[in-house]
C-alpha positions as CSV (number, residue, x, y, z in Angstrom):
1,M,-20.5,18.7,-7.8
2,T,-20.0,22.4,-7.0
3,T,-20.3,23.2,-10.7
4,K,-24.0,22.4,-10.3
5,K,-24.5,25.4,-8.1
6,H,-25.7,28.9,-9.1
7,H,-25.6,28.3,-12.9
8,T,-28.4,30.9,-13.4
9,A,-26.2,33.4,-11.7
10,L,-23.3,32.5,-14.0
11,F,-25.4,33.5,-17.0
12,I,-25.3,37.0,-15.6
13,L,-21.8,37.0,-14.1
14,A,-20.2,35.9,-17.3
15,L,-20.5,39.5,-18.4
16,A,-18.6,40.7,-15.4
17,I,-16.0,37.9,-15.6
18,I,-14.9,38.8,-19.1
19,A,-14.4,42.4,-17.9
20,A,-12.1,41.2,-15.2
21,C,-10.1,39.2,-17.4
22,G,-19.9,24.0,-34.0
23,G,-23.1,25.8,-33.9
24,Q,-25.2,28.4,-35.4
25,A,-24.0,31.7,-36.9
26,V,-21.4,33.7,-35.1
27,A,-22.9,36.1,-32.6
28,T,-22.7,39.7,-33.6
29,A,-23.6,43.0,-31.9
30,D,-26.7,43.6,-34.1
31,Q,-28.2,40.3,-32.9
32,I,-28.3,41.2,-29.2
33,P,-31.9,41.7,-28.2
34,S,-33.0,45.1,-27.0
35,S,-34.8,43.7,-23.9
36,P,-33.1,42.7,-20.7
37,D,-34.7,39.2,-20.6
38,G,-34.0,38.7,-24.2
39,T,-30.3,39.6,-23.7
40,I,-29.9,37.1,-20.9
41,R,-31.5,34.3,-22.8
42,F,-29.6,35.1,-26.0
43,V,-26.2,35.2,-24.3
44,A,-26.9,31.9,-22.5
45,E,-28.1,30.1,-25.6
46,K,-25.1,31.4,-27.7
47,I,-22.6,30.3,-25.1
48,A,-24.3,26.9,-25.0
49,D,-24.1,26.8,-28.8
50,G,-20.3,27.3,-28.6
51,H,-20.0,31.1,-29.2
52,P,-18.3,32.7,-26.2
53,E,-17.8,35.9,-28.3
54,V,-21.4,36.7,-27.5
55,V,-20.2,37.8,-24.0
56,W,-18.1,40.5,-25.7
57,E,-20.7,41.6,-28.1
58,A,-23.2,42.0,-25.3
59,L,-20.9,44.6,-23.6
60,P,-21.4,48.3,-24.2
61,P,-18.9,49.7,-26.7
62,T,-17.2,51.9,-24.1
63,Y,-16.7,48.8,-21.9
64,Q,-15.1,47.0,-24.9
65,K,-12.8,49.9,-25.5
66,D,-11.8,50.1,-21.8
67,I,-10.9,46.4,-21.7
68,N,-8.8,46.6,-24.9
69,D,-7.1,49.8,-23.8
70,L,-6.2,48.5,-20.4
71,T,-4.8,45.3,-21.9
72,H,-2.7,47.3,-24.4
73,L,-1.4,49.4,-21.5
74,F,-0.6,46.4,-19.4
75,A,1.4,44.8,-22.2
76,T,3.6,47.9,-22.4
77,K,4.4,47.7,-18.7
78,V,5.3,44.0,-18.3
79,D,8.9,42.8,-18.7
80,K,9.1,40.6,-21.8
81,E,11.7,38.2,-20.3
82,V,9.5,37.6,-17.2
83,W,6.4,37.1,-19.3
84,D,8.1,34.7,-21.7
85,K,9.7,32.7,-18.9
86,G,6.4,32.5,-17.1
87,F,4.7,31.0,-20.1
88,V,7.5,28.5,-20.6
89,V,6.8,27.2,-17.2
90,L,3.1,27.1,-17.8
91,R,3.5,25.2,-21.0
92,K,5.7,22.7,-19.2
93,T,3.1,22.5,-16.4
94,A,0.3,21.7,-18.9
95,V,2.4,18.8,-20.3
96,V,3.1,17.4,-16.9
97,L,-0.5,17.6,-15.8
98,Q,-1.5,15.5,-18.9
99,D,1.5,13.1,-18.8
100,K,1.5,12.5,-15.1
101,K,-2.2,12.4,-14.4
102,D,-2.2,8.9,-13.1
103,L,0.6,9.7,-10.7
104,F,-1.2,12.7,-9.3
105,L,-4.4,10.8,-8.8
106,G,-2.6,8.0,-7.1
107,S,-0.6,10.3,-4.7
108,Q,-1.1,10.8,-1.0
109,M,-1.7,14.5,-1.7
110,F,-4.7,13.6,-3.8
111,A,-5.9,11.1,-1.1
112,M,-5.9,14.0,1.4
113,A,-8.5,15.8,-0.7
114,K,-11.0,13.0,0.0
115,D,-14.0,15.4,-0.2
116,S,-13.1,16.6,-3.6
117,Q,-11.5,13.5,-5.2
118,D,-14.4,12.7,-7.6
119,E,-14.7,16.3,-8.8
120,I,-10.9,16.7,-9.3
121,A,-10.6,13.5,-11.2
122,E,-13.7,14.2,-13.3
123,N,-12.4,17.6,-14.4
124,W,-8.7,16.8,-14.6
125,D,-8.5,16.3,-18.4
126,T,-10.7,19.3,-19.2
127,A,-8.5,21.6,-17.0
128,A,-5.3,20.3,-18.4
129,L,-6.4,20.6,-22.0
130,V,-7.8,24.1,-21.5
131,L,-4.6,25.2,-19.8
132,S,-2.6,23.8,-22.7
133,S,-4.6,25.6,-25.3
134,L,-4.5,28.8,-23.3
135,V,-0.8,28.9,-22.7
136,N,-0.1,28.2,-26.4
137,S,-2.5,31.0,-27.6
138,D,-1.7,34.6,-28.5
139,L,-1.7,35.4,-24.8
140,S,1.8,34.0,-24.6
141,N,3.0,36.6,-27.0
142,L,3.4,39.9,-25.1
143,K,3.7,41.8,-28.4
144,S,0.3,40.6,-29.5
145,L,-1.3,41.8,-26.3
146,E,-0.3,45.4,-27.3
147,T,-2.8,45.3,-30.1
148,I,-5.2,42.5,-29.0
149,N,-8.9,42.8,-29.8
150,W,-10.7,40.7,-27.2
151,G,-13.7,40.3,-29.4
152,H,-11.6,38.5,-32.0
153,F,-9.9,36.5,-29.3
154,M,-13.2,35.3,-27.9
155,A,-14.5,34.4,-31.4
156,T,-11.3,32.4,-32.2
157,T,-9.2,31.2,-29.3
158,G,-12.1,31.5,-26.9
159,K,-14.3,29.3,-29.1
160,E,-11.4,26.8,-29.5
161,L,-11.0,26.6,-25.7
162,M,-14.8,26.1,-25.3
163,D,-14.7,23.3,-27.9
164,V,-11.8,21.6,-26.0
165,A,-13.8,21.8,-22.7
166,K,-16.9,20.5,-24.4
167,K,-15.2,17.5,-25.9
168,A,-13.4,16.7,-22.7
169,S,-16.7,16.9,-20.8
170,A,-18.3,14.5,-23.4
171,A,-15.6,12.0,-22.6
172,T,-16.6,11.8,-18.9
173,E,-19.4,9.8,-17.4
174,E,-21.1,12.9,-16.0
175,N,-20.7,15.1,-19.0
176,A,-21.6,18.2,-17.0
177,F,-21.7,20.5,-20.1
178,E,-24.5,18.4,-21.8
179,N,-26.4,17.2,-18.8
180,D,-26.1,20.2,-16.5
181,F,-25.3,23.4,-18.3
182,L,-27.3,22.7,-21.5
183,A,-30.2,21.3,-19.5
184,K,-30.4,24.5,-17.5
185,V,-30.3,26.7,-20.5
186,K,-33.1,24.8,-22.2
187,G,-35.2,24.8,-19.0
188,M,-34.4,28.4,-18.1
189,G,-37.3,30.7,-17.2
190,I,-37.0,34.5,-17.1
191,E,-39.7,36.7,-15.6
192,V,-39.6,40.5,-15.8
193,L,-40.6,41.8,-12.4
194,E,-40.0,45.5,-12.9
195,K,-38.8,47.5,-15.9
196,T,-38.2,51.1,-16.9
197,D,-36.4,52.5,-20.0
198,T,-33.0,52.0,-18.3
199,T,-33.5,49.6,-15.4
200,A,-35.0,46.2,-14.9
201,K,-35.4,43.5,-12.2
202,L,-35.6,39.9,-13.5
203,K,-36.5,36.6,-11.8
204,I,-34.4,33.8,-13.4
205,S,-35.2,30.1,-12.7
206,A,-33.7,26.9,-14.0
207,P,-34.2,23.2,-13.2
208,D,-33.0,22.2,-9.8
209,E,-32.1,25.7,-8.9
210,E,-33.6,28.3,-6.5
211,P,-35.0,31.3,-8.5
212,E,-32.8,34.4,-8.4
213,E,-33.6,38.0,-8.7
214,V,-31.2,40.0,-10.8
215,E,-31.1,43.8,-11.3
216,M,-30.0,45.1,-14.8
217,T,-29.1,48.5,-16.1
218,K,-29.1,49.7,-19.7
219,V,-25.8,51.2,-20.8
220,E,-25.3,52.4,-24.4
221,G,-28.1,50.2,-25.6
222,R,-26.8,47.1,-23.7
223,W,-28.2,45.5,-20.6
224,V,-25.6,44.7,-18.0
225,P,-25.8,43.8,-14.2
226,T,-26.4,46.9,-12.2
227,D,-23.5,46.4,-9.9
228,M,-21.2,46.2,-12.9
229,A,-22.7,49.4,-14.4
230,T,-22.3,51.2,-11.0
231,D,-18.7,50.3,-10.4
232,W,-17.3,50.2,-14.0
233,D,-15.9,53.7,-14.4
234,T,-14.4,53.8,-10.9
235,E,-12.7,50.4,-11.3
236,V,-11.4,51.1,-14.8
237,A,-9.9,54.4,-13.6
238,E,-8.3,52.7,-10.6
239,M,-6.8,50.0,-12.8
240,R,-5.5,52.6,-15.3
241,T,-3.9,54.6,-12.6
242,K,-2.1,51.6,-11.1
243,L,-0.8,50.5,-14.5
244,E,0.4,54.1,-15.3
245,E,2.3,54.1,-12.0
246,I,4.5,51.2,-13.1
247,T,7.9,52.3,-14.4
248,P,10.9,50.6,-15.7
249,E,12.6,51.3,-12.4
250,T,9.9,49.5,-10.4
251,I,10.0,46.5,-12.8
252,A,13.8,46.4,-12.4
253,E,13.5,46.4,-8.6
254,Q,11.3,43.3,-8.6
255,K,12.6,41.4,-11.7
256,M,15.4,39.5,-10.0
257,Q,13.1,38.1,-7.3
258,I,10.4,37.3,-9.8
259,M,12.8,35.5,-12.1
260,M,14.2,33.5,-9.2
261,M,10.7,32.4,-8.1
262,V,9.8,31.4,-11.7
263,G,13.1,29.5,-12.0
264,M,12.3,27.6,-8.8
265,A,8.9,26.7,-10.2
266,E,10.4,25.5,-13.5
267,A,12.9,23.4,-11.6
268,F,10.1,21.7,-9.7
269,V,8.0,21.1,-12.8
270,D,11.1,19.6,-14.5
271,Q,11.6,17.3,-11.5
272,V,8.0,16.2,-11.6
273,A,8.3,15.4,-15.3
274,Q,10.9,12.8,-14.3
275,A,8.7,11.0,-11.7
276,N,7.8,7.4,-12.5
277,T,5.6,6.6,-9.5
278,S,3.1,8.3,-7.2
279,E,5.5,7.6,-4.4
280,E,8.2,9.6,-6.1
281,L,5.8,12.4,-6.8
282,D,4.8,12.5,-3.1
283,Q,8.4,12.9,-2.1
284,M,8.8,15.8,-4.5
285,L,5.6,17.4,-3.3
286,Q,6.6,16.9,0.3
287,G,10.0,18.4,-0.4
288,L,8.3,21.4,-2.0
289,L,5.9,22.0,0.8
290,G,8.6,21.4,3.4
291,G,10.7,24.1,1.8
292,L,7.8,26.6,1.6
293,L,6.7,25.9,5.2
294,G,10.2,25.8,6.5
295,G,10.8,29.2,5.0
296,M,7.9,30.5,7.0
297,G,9.0,28.8,10.2
298,G,6.4,26.0,10.0
299,P,7.0,22.3,10.6
300,P,7.6,19.9,7.8
301,P,4.3,18.5,6.4
302,Q,3.1,15.0,7.0
303,M,1.4,13.5,4.0
304,D,0.2,10.2,5.3
305,A,-3.0,9.0,3.5
306,P,-6.1,9.7,5.6
307,T,-7.7,6.8,7.4
308,E,-11.1,5.7,6.3
């Protein structure tokens, strides 16, 4: 499975990902080790223990403020009707993915993904359950985004999402969380190759993985990937500028087209909810793809199952 690749890198990249976007005691800022290798190990172990909020606590305070502030600004710029309608469609989609799983996995569209069938089927329930939890969380309430604290969100909703994914993984034959991720955390090795007061180069190894060298930089007492530290201020400034440029007039210009697209998506999801067989689902999918490709001047798609 592709999920088995580059897990040691993910221990580091988790810090950058959050910026873009039952266990031991809850992770708190004062528990974060002062060393770069200690930080990486602590974050990985706490995530494995079911505490994703450690990713937030490991960020420099200024980074935390930037993320919260950008989210609050974003929430004031988005049209509430568009946001609410989008989440209505996403909630319907989550239900359809759970209720019609067997139809999707028995469809010709699924058969066409022959190289990824096992992976898709293995992770279907996890993805559907996580999506359902996410679209029914505080993120669906635009007003709550105006005051959201991502640290609290990660410690509550984030933990719930992780618990859902962990339980779904345990119900599968492979159980990638237990047999892959946890195994790598337990077998992880970290060697400090170079270190100054504010920089470090680490060599991270894990079972069945090639060792990776990672450069870290200390910012406000927190160790973060050097690339992240280098680009942070510039990227935050660019994002803030783009958000501030959004006006009610620009939203109004695009709202009708956006609502039309969301309405079409909802109509398709409602149609799929009525499907009783994989054949009916294939006809719906073919009609959707035909409409999309036809609008771009392409030929109607052919969805015959691939030959062995």
